[in-house]
N, C-alpha and C positions, 0 to 999 in steps of 0.2 A: 252620132256615135256607130262605128263601123261593126256590123255584125259579123261573128265569127261563123265562117263556112264550117260545118262539119262535114268532112268525108267518110264513107265506108273505109273501113280497113281491108285492104287487098295484100293478100302474101303472095309471094312470086311462087312461079310453079315449083322449084325443089323443095321448099318450105310446105307447101299443101303436100305433096308425096311425103314428106316426114311425117307431118301431123297424122296424115290416113294410117301408115304405118304404126305409129304410136297409139293411136286409138284401136287399131286392130289386135296390137298386143296387149293394151290395157282392158279390152273388152275380154281375152284370152284371161287375163290375170284375175280379173272381177270375176267371171265365172270357176275360175279355179278355188276362188275362195268363199262359196256360197254354202251353205248346208245343205244336205240332203233334202229334197222335197218329199212332202208326206203324200201318202195314198199311193196314186197310181201314177204319179208324176215322173216323166223320164229324167233321167240323169242328165244334168249339164255337162259342160266339157270337162267336169271333174274327173269324168270316166272315159273321156275321148280316147282311143275310138274303140272302147268296148262295144259288146252288140249286146247289153243286157237292160232292161229295165226294170226297177224297184216296183215290187207291190209288197203291202204287208201282209201279213198271213192271216189269213182267214179260213173259216171251216170249208169252203168252198175256193178254189184255187180260179182267181180272176184271169181273164184271157190276155195275153201280152202280145203286143206287135212289136217288131224290130225298129228300134229307134234309129233315128239317119244322123249318126252322130260322127263317125269317123270322119266322113266327108268335108265336117265342117274344120276341123283342126287340120287335114290335108292341105284342105284350100288356103289355110292361112299359111302354111310352111309354102306351099307353091307361089304366094304370092312373093312372100320374102324372097325365094328364089329368083322369081323374076326381076326384082326390084334389083338384084344384082348387076342387072345389065343396062341400067337407069341412067341417064346423060349426066346427071346431077352426082357429083363426088359424096355430098352428104347423104343423099338418098341412099347410095351404095355401101357406104360406111354404117348407116344407122341398119341397115339390112342384115350386113355381116355380124353387126354388134346382138341383132335379137336372133339369129340363128345361133351363134354361138352360145347363147342364154338356153337356148331350146334345142341343144344337141342329143341330149338323152333322148328326145321325144324322136328322132331320126332316124330310123333303121334303113342301112344299107339294101336290104332287099325288098323294101316297098317302094311303092309308086316314087313318095316324094324323096326318098333316100336316094333312089337311080337318077332322079333328076337333079338333086343336090350335088350328088359327086361330080354329073357332066359338068355340072356350072360351075362348081369349086376349081377343077383343073382349067378351065378356060380363064378364072379370075388369077388363080396362080401364075399363069403363062402369059396373061395379056394385060393384066389391071396395073396402072400407073401408079396407083395411091399403094405405098408399102404398108401400111396398116391392115389394108383390106386383103392384101396377099398373105399378111401375116395371119390373120383370121382364118384365110382360106387354109392353109397348110395345117392350122391346129384340127380343123372340122375335118379335113381330109382323112387324118391320124384317128378321128374319133367316129365316123361315121362308116368308112369302108373297113369292113370286119376282117376281110381277107387280105386287102391291101392288092388285090390284082390289078384294079386301074390306077391306086393312089401311088404306088411305088415309084414308078418313073418319073412323073412331074416332081415329086418331093425329091426325089435325087438330084435332078436338074434345079431344083430350088436352093438346095443345099451346096451344089458346087458353083452354080452360077449366078444367082441373084447377089445384087450390089450392096443388100440392106442387112446390116447384121440382124436385125430382129427376126426378118423372115428367115435368114439361114439357120438361126437359133430354134425357129418353131418347126422348121422340115427337119433337123436333125431330133428334135423331141419327138416328133411324129413317127419318124421310120424307127426309132427304135420297139417302138411297137410291133413292128413286123420282122423282127431280129431273126426269126426262124428263118426268114426267107432267104436263099442262098447268095442273091445279089446284095443284100442290105450291110451286113457286117463289114466286109471290104471298104465299102464306101464311107460307112460311118468311120471307120479307121482311117481312114485317109483325109478325111476332115478334121479328125480329132488332131493328128499330128499336126496338120497346115495351117488351121483356122482356130486361132486363140479365144475367138470371141463364142464359138461354140461348145468349147471343150467342158466347161460344167454342164450344160444340159445334155450333152451324149453320156458323160461320166455318173451323174446323177440317175439316168433313167437305166442304163447298164446295171446299176448296183440293185435295182428291181425287177429284172427280167430274169425269168425263167426257162431253162431248157439248157442243153448240152451244148448247143451252138454258142454260147455266150464265151465258153471258154477260149474260143478264140481271140478275143480282146485283150488276153492276160498280158501278152508279150509288149503289146503297144502301151497299154497303161503304166506298165513299168518303166518303161522306156521314157515316156513323156513325165513321169513323177520325179525322175532325177534333175529334168531342166526347169519343171514348173514352178514358177516364182508366186503366183497367185495362192493365198492361202485358202480361200473358199474353194476352187479349183482341186486343190491338193487334198482337200478334205474329202471332196466328193470322191475322187478317184482310190481315195484309200477304202471308202465305205464300198465300192465297187469291188474292188479288189478282194476286200475281206468276205464278203458276201458270195462270190462267183468262188473263190479258192478254197475258205473255210480255214485260212489261216489269218493271222492278226500279228503283223509286224508294224502297226501304225505308220507313222511318215517316215520311217528309216528306209529310204530307197535303197541303201547299200545292203541292208538285209533282205529287202524284195527280191534284189538283182541274184543275191546269193543262191536264194531260195529257187529261183527260175532256173540259174544256170545248172541245178543238180534234177531238174524234172526232164523225161525225154522228150524229144521234140513233137512225139506223136500225141502227146499228153494235151496239145494245144491246136489239134487240126479239130475244126468244129463239124459239127454233125449237118449235113445237108438236110433241109426238110422241105416238102412242098407246101406247107401253111403249118400255121399254128397248130403245136401238139403238146402234150404232156411229155415228160424226160424218157418216161416207158410206158409204151400203149401195146399190148399183146394180146390178142384173141386166140391165139393158137393152143393156149393152156384150156380152151373152154371146150365141152363137149358137144356134139353136133346137136343135141336136144336142149342145149340151154336156152332159157326164154331171152327176156330182154333186160337190159341194164341201163342206167343212165348213171354217170358220175360227173362232178364238176372237175375243171380243169384249173390251174392255178392261176390262168390269166383271166379265170372268169367265162370260160368257155365250158358248154357240155358235151360231153362224149356219148355217142351211143353205141352199144353191144348188142348185134341179134345173133345168137347163135355163134358158130366160128366166122362169121361174115367180118370182114375188114372193119373195125372202128371206124367213125366218121363224126366231124364236129356237126351236132345238130344246131345250136343255136348260142348264144350269148346271155348268161344268167346266172342265176343262184338259187339255192335251197329247191331243189327238183323234187316234184312227186310224179311217179310215173303209174297212168290209169291202169287197172287189172288187167283190159286186155290187149295191153302192151302198145297200143295205136297212139297214144297222147300224152306230152307231158307239160306239167304246170311247171313254171318258175318264176322268179321275181326278177324284177330289174329297178332300178333307181329312176326317178323321174320328177323334174322340179316341181314344187309345189305341194307334193305327196308325201306320206310316211311310209306308203309301200304300193307297189302295182304287181299286178298278178298276169301273167303272160300265159299261151298256151300254143302248143305247135304240135301239129299231126307229125309222126314219124316220117312221111312219105310226102311230105308237105314242106318245102324249104321258106313258107311264109307264116312267122308265127304273128300271133293276135294279142292284144288287149283285153282281158276278160273281167279285169275289176281293178278300181282305181276311184280314190277319193281323197279329198284333203285331209280330213280326220283319221279314217281306222289304221291301224298298223295290223297286220295280218300275223296272229299269234299260232295258229294251228289250223290245218286242213286235211281233209280225208275225201277220196274218191268214193262213189257209190259203187257198190259192187257191179253195176252193169255199165260202168263207164260213162253213164249218160252226162253226171255232171257231180260236184262235189259239195260238202258242208266245209264251212270255214269260222273262225272266231276272229272278229275285228274289234279294236277299241283304241280310241286315242288317249292323250295324256287324261281326258277326264273320265276315262273308264279304267279301272283300276285292271291289274293285269290279269287275262283269262276270265275278266267278268263283263266282257264287252258284247257285242251284238253276235247272235247267231244265225248265218246266211246258208239258204241252198241255192246253188247256181246251176241253173239248167243249160247246159251247152247246147241242146239241141233245139230248143225252143226260144233262147236268149233270154230267159228271166233270171232274176235276181231276187230270191224272196227272203225277206228278213224274217227268220222264226222267232227269235226273240230279243227284246233289247233289253241289255245289260246283265241277262239271265244266260248268257253262251258260255260255253267251256271247250275243251278239248273233245272234238268229235271222235264217233266210233260207230260205224254203220253194223246192224245186223246182216249176216249172209243173203237174207232176202230182200234186203234194201228197202225195209218197211219202217224200221227204227233206228233212232240214231240216241245213242247213249253220250252224255258230255260230263266230264272232268273238270270241276274249277280247283285247280290245286289251290289257291290261296286268294282272298279277298283282304288286299290291304294287310293288315295286322289278323284278322278274322281267319277262320279255319274253311277249310274246303268244303264243297256241294258236289253231289251226284244226281243228274236230273236225266230224264226220260222223254225221247219227243217220237210223236209217231207221224209221219210222213203225208198219209192220207188226208190227214186235217191240219197239219204244222201245229198240234195242241201238245202239250207237256206236263209233266208232274215233277214235283221236287221229291227225291226219295230220301237222300241223306242230307243232314245240315247240322250245324253246330246249333249249340241250345239259346244261343241268343237269337235266333230266327224264331222261338217261342213268341218273344216280346217284339221283335223287330223284324219281320220277314221282309225279304228283299222284295219279293213278289208273290203278295198273299193268293193270287189265283193259282199258283203253281203247285202249292201246300196240298197235298191229297191225304186221304185217311191212313194211307201205309207209311207217309213220309216218318223216317226215325230221325228225332233230335238225338245227337249224338256228341260227346266231346272227341270226335274223329278229327286228325290234324291234316293229314295229306291223303288224299284219294290216289290211287297210284297206278291202277292199271285195269281195264276193263277187258274180259273176255267172252266173246260170244258163245253161245251153244252151236254147233252145226246146224242145227235144225230151226234157230232163231227163236225158241221158246223163252230165251232169257239169257241173263249173262252173270257171270261172277265180277266182283268188284274188290279187290284189295285196298285196304285203308290202314294206315298206322294209327294208334289210338293214344289219345293223352294221358289214360288212366296208368298205363303200364308200360307204354311206348312200346307196345309188341304190334303185330301185324294182325288184321282181322279180314275176314273173306265174309263176303254175303252172297247168297243167290238170288237173283232178282227175278221174278217169272214176269212175262209181259202181258198176261193174261188178266192183272190186277189181283192175284192171290197173295197171300201173305209171302213177306221176303225171310229168309231162313240164313242161319250162320251157319258157315262151312268150316271145315277144319283148315287151319293157315297153311300155306306153302312152306315146303322145306326152303331155307335160305339156299340162294346160290351166290358165287362170287362173281362179281362183274368181269367181263372181259376186258382187255386192254383196248379195245376199240369197237365199233359199230359191226355187229354181225347178222347176216341173213341167213336163214336156212334153204339152201337150193333143194337137196332130196335127203333121203335117210343118209346119205353117206358124205355129202360136201356141203360146203357152206363158203359164204364171202365174210370176209371182215378186213378191217383197216387198223393199221399201227401208225404212230407218229414217232419220229426220232429226230432230232438236229436240224427241224424247221421243214423235215419232208414226211409225206403221207402216201405210204404204201397201201394199194389195194390189192389183197390176195385172195386166191382161189385154193381154198384146202380141203382136204381128205379128212375124214373122223381120224385116222392114225396120226394127224397133226402133219401130214405133208403139203405144203404150200406153194403156191407158184405165183408170182408176181404178175398182177394184170396189168397193174398201173402204176408209176411212180410220180408224184407231184411236188412241186414246192408248196410249203405252207400245210398248217394243220388243217385237215380238209376231212370232215368223219360224214358226210352225209352222201349215201347212194341211194338208189331206189331201183328195186328189181321185182320182175315178176316172170313167174314160169310159162307165161302166156307170149306167144308172138303172134303180131298183128295178122290178121286174116279179111281185113275189109277189100 
């Protein structure tokens, strides 16, 4: 009887490389799905590349050492970038696929971002495998925020690449840099001559914001007259309707007639050195104006400091400017997370991730008065709206301290930074609560709660002797006294649907009812008082937002005009003096 010879399994070198890459990504994904570790354990890759360490709140703050986390994710990205030069087609393709999946982790102004742009340009110009070139074009459009390095290679790919899918990806990526002077003529030339890429260009033109897009209108109308493909025709019509704010459907004759009635100067695109809002003007501001950050319609954040020329600060949304005017918090999407929080110093072009996790959604945050850090409320799908965790993030020593679990709310710091009052507007179908937290020992007390808490307190340890069980419905606003001796809180009331006010002293003495405030009519947009005679406001109409600098007599000047309904701006009267 012949014995069967058992041989060890041997993988070829390319397969082993693919497996190693897959293992690296799998480890990254496993780390991203782990729950937060208890006590003083450092956060895993769910917080990469943050520089914070979680410590549970205790009466005496525990020491915190800066974890080495950023290098882990950076090294994975750099390994994938290096694999783009591998001799195996399979390894290069797998590396490009994994980089594509992790593109929101790669910022062009970081070490890995710079390396990625260099490698992707080489791939786009030299790679034989057309799908790898296609991935490189998509990644270049996503990673290079300014287009300074990507535009040239993408234009050459659009004009010269033999593969339709590569030209398609290059044209799609180039529309992200539509405000650059060389891009629109190139796109329009390809639009007329290359049927394969028309849909990609038309689809993206319809979502582009900026006066330079108007230059595409004559070409779009001209091609519409001859285009037979119904999908492409629909994309062209959507773009024309969005750009011109006219709607003639697919009737090319009406579009042509409308075009002939417009002056030629109406379609001269505005040149710009980089991405910008439609209107951006700091000349209307006084010399002693503080610091302002506003979002752009294309995901950019714009910084105004006095009358200095505004500049693009970073890419992100939901900005919060520090009281000293030196730092900005903002959010960015990331794979595997609900929300990521980033920070950037206004004199430093390198943003840094400061909080990220697989579970929390960031509901509300507030800077400390000394700009050392911020408090925020987070909660995933298992923690109801605004009733998640309350955190203190210290940006100086790099610590993240969880003050409360499931008892958090919208934070408001006292002027001296020693206290945080939190509002929880609503817990599921129940009513809101108001709590007070002491920063020195991270302890808190529940001040106002619905009567159901008498039988089923959410956190019995928080209930103090001066807790008021009330049929309040909606805690609306906290206003701290200038000397930090206490705060007033406005609440709507279930009994009479009126508004009640209470004075809450921080020395532990009894809380007192206050006369209600006179009702005020809401403005048309967000307002921020600058001084006794000037304020900032925003208005939205017909798909655009105008940020206005106004005087008390009603005279207003347009500071910026953006595409989209954007109401978030962040201002401080301070200018950074670091």
